[in-house]
C-alpha positions as CSV (number, residue, x, y, z in Angstrom):
1,M,111.0,116.1,45.5
2,T,109.3,113.0,46.7
3,F,105.8,112.8,48.2
4,R,104.8,110.1,50.8
5,K,101.4,109.1,51.9
6,I,101.2,108.0,55.5
7,E,97.9,106.1,56.6
8,T,96.8,104.9,59.7
9,V,93.9,102.3,59.9
10,V,91.8,102.5,63.2
11,I,88.6,100.3,63.9
12,D,85.9,102.0,65.5
13,Y,83.5,99.9,67.7
14,D,80.1,101.2,68.8
15,N,80.4,99.2,72.0
16,A,83.0,97.5,73.8
17,T,80.9,94.4,73.9
18,E,82.0,93.9,69.9
19,L,85.8,93.5,71.2
20,P,87.1,89.9,72.1
21,E,86.4,89.1,75.6
22,N,90.0,89.5,76.9
23,Y,89.8,93.0,75.4
24,Q,86.7,93.7,76.8
25,Q,88.1,92.8,80.3
26,L,91.0,95.2,79.5
27,V,88.7,98.1,78.8
28,N,86.8,97.4,81.9
29,Q,90.0,97.5,84.0
30,A,90.9,100.7,82.5
31,K,87.5,102.2,83.3
32,S,87.8,100.8,86.8
33,A,91.1,102.3,87.2
34,L,89.8,105.7,86.7
35,E,88.8,105.9,90.3
36,N,92.3,105.9,91.4
37,A,93.4,108.6,89.4
38,Y,95.1,111.6,91.1
39,A,93.9,114.7,89.2
40,P,92.9,117.5,91.5
41,Y,93.8,120.3,88.9
42,S,92.6,119.3,85.7
43,K,89.5,116.9,87.0
44,F,90.4,114.8,84.2
45,H,90.9,111.3,85.2
46,V,92.6,108.7,82.9
47,G,93.0,104.9,83.4
48,A,95.2,102.4,81.7
49,A,95.3,98.5,81.7
50,V,97.9,96.9,80.1
51,L,97.8,93.2,79.1
52,L,100.9,91.2,79.1
53,A,101.8,88.2,77.1
54,D,101.0,85.7,80.2
55,G,97.6,87.1,80.8
56,K,98.4,89.4,83.7
57,I,96.7,92.8,83.5
58,I,98.6,96.0,85.1
59,T,96.6,99.0,85.6
60,G,97.8,102.7,86.0
61,T,96.2,106.1,86.4
62,N,97.5,109.6,85.8
63,Q,99.0,111.2,88.9
64,E,98.9,115.1,88.7
65,N,101.1,117.5,90.6
66,A,100.9,121.2,91.3
67,A,104.0,121.7,89.3
68,Y,102.3,120.2,86.2
69,P,105.5,118.7,84.3
70,S,106.0,116.7,87.2
71,G,103.1,114.3,86.6
72,L,102.7,111.3,84.7
73,C,100.1,109.9,82.6
74,A,98.1,106.6,83.3
75,E,99.5,104.9,80.1
76,R,103.2,105.6,81.2
77,V,102.4,104.6,84.7
78,A,101.1,101.2,83.7
79,L,103.9,100.7,81.2
80,F,106.7,101.5,83.2
81,Y,105.3,99.2,86.1
82,A,105.0,96.5,83.7
83,N,108.4,96.7,82.2
84,S,110.2,97.1,85.6
85,Q,108.1,94.2,87.5
86,Y,108.0,91.9,84.5
87,P,110.8,92.8,82.2
88,N,110.6,89.4,80.4
89,I,107.0,89.4,79.6
90,P,106.0,91.2,76.4
91,V,103.1,93.7,76.5
92,V,100.2,92.7,74.2
93,A,97.8,95.3,74.4
94,I,96.8,98.3,76.4
95,A,93.2,100.0,77.2
96,V,92.9,103.8,77.9
97,A,89.8,105.4,79.3
98,G,89.1,109.0,80.5
99,A,86.6,110.8,82.7
100,L,85.9,114.5,83.3
101,E,84.8,115.5,86.7
102,N,83.7,111.9,87.3
103,K,81.8,111.5,84.2
104,P,83.1,109.1,81.5
105,V,84.1,110.9,78.4
106,S,82.0,110.1,75.5
107,F,84.9,109.9,73.0
108,P,87.8,107.7,72.9
109,V,90.8,109.6,74.5
110,P,94.3,109.0,72.6
111,P,97.6,109.1,74.3
112,C,99.7,112.1,74.3
113,G,103.1,112.4,72.3
114,A,105.2,111.2,75.2
115,C,103.0,108.2,75.9
116,R,102.9,107.2,72.2
117,Q,106.8,107.5,72.4
118,V,106.7,105.0,75.2
119,L,104.3,102.8,73.6
120,L,106.8,102.5,70.6
121,E,109.8,101.9,72.6
122,T,107.9,99.1,74.5
123,E,107.1,97.6,70.9
124,T,110.8,97.8,70.0
125,R,111.8,96.6,73.2
126,Y,109.7,93.3,72.8
127,N,109.9,93.1,68.8
128,K,105.9,92.9,68.9
129,P,103.1,95.3,68.0
130,I,100.9,96.5,71.0
131,T,97.2,96.6,70.3
132,I,95.8,100.0,71.6
133,M,92.2,100.4,72.6
134,L,91.0,103.9,73.5
135,A,87.7,103.8,75.3
136,G,85.0,106.5,75.7
137,A,81.7,105.9,77.4
138,T,80.7,103.2,74.8
139,K,82.7,103.6,71.6
140,V,86.1,101.9,71.6
141,T,88.7,102.9,68.9
142,L,91.3,100.2,68.2
143,I,94.7,100.6,66.7
144,E,96.9,97.8,65.7
145,S,100.3,99.1,66.7
146,A,102.1,102.0,68.4
147,K,103.7,102.6,65.0
148,A,100.5,103.2,63.4
149,L,99.9,106.1,66.1
150,L,103.4,107.5,65.7
151,P,104.4,106.8,62.0
152,L,107.3,109.2,61.8
153,H,108.8,108.2,65.2
154,F,112.1,108.4,66.8
155,D,113.8,105.3,67.6
156,E,117.3,103.5,67.9
157,V,118.2,104.2,64.4
158,F,118.8,108.0,65.1
159,L,121.2,106.9,68.0
160,L,123.6,105.0,65.9
161,P,126.9,106.5,64.3
162,T,126.2,107.3,60.6
163,G,129.9,106.4,60.0
């Protein structure tokens, strides 16, 4: 038997103003995107903002559907748009913010498992880590890569013939 210890390092900021200016702007864009979320059932709005290597910012929001599995999270909306419209420009960072019944949540909102997998795939696609910022009303949690969010991940290695 072998034991492995897996650690994830996160940095908690008391306020977004402690972040570098470009990351502050990204968090603000994610919070602004909340207004465009379509969440009539859960009332839980999520906004995401993706920073591309050329400085362009792409936003996305959660889009619910009465048939719940048919909806899509804000992170995936933003990432899929960025990857389809700017396929040759790497994603550098993403900020995510949430609000319940139009009130910003006080705690940073982490991505669901499916969004973590898409973040990981995007890192793999560009062979670059993506900085992830999870924004609450004032606090921001920063994670240096999707691999840190999903340490035991599924990737292309599992799709190769073993031989």
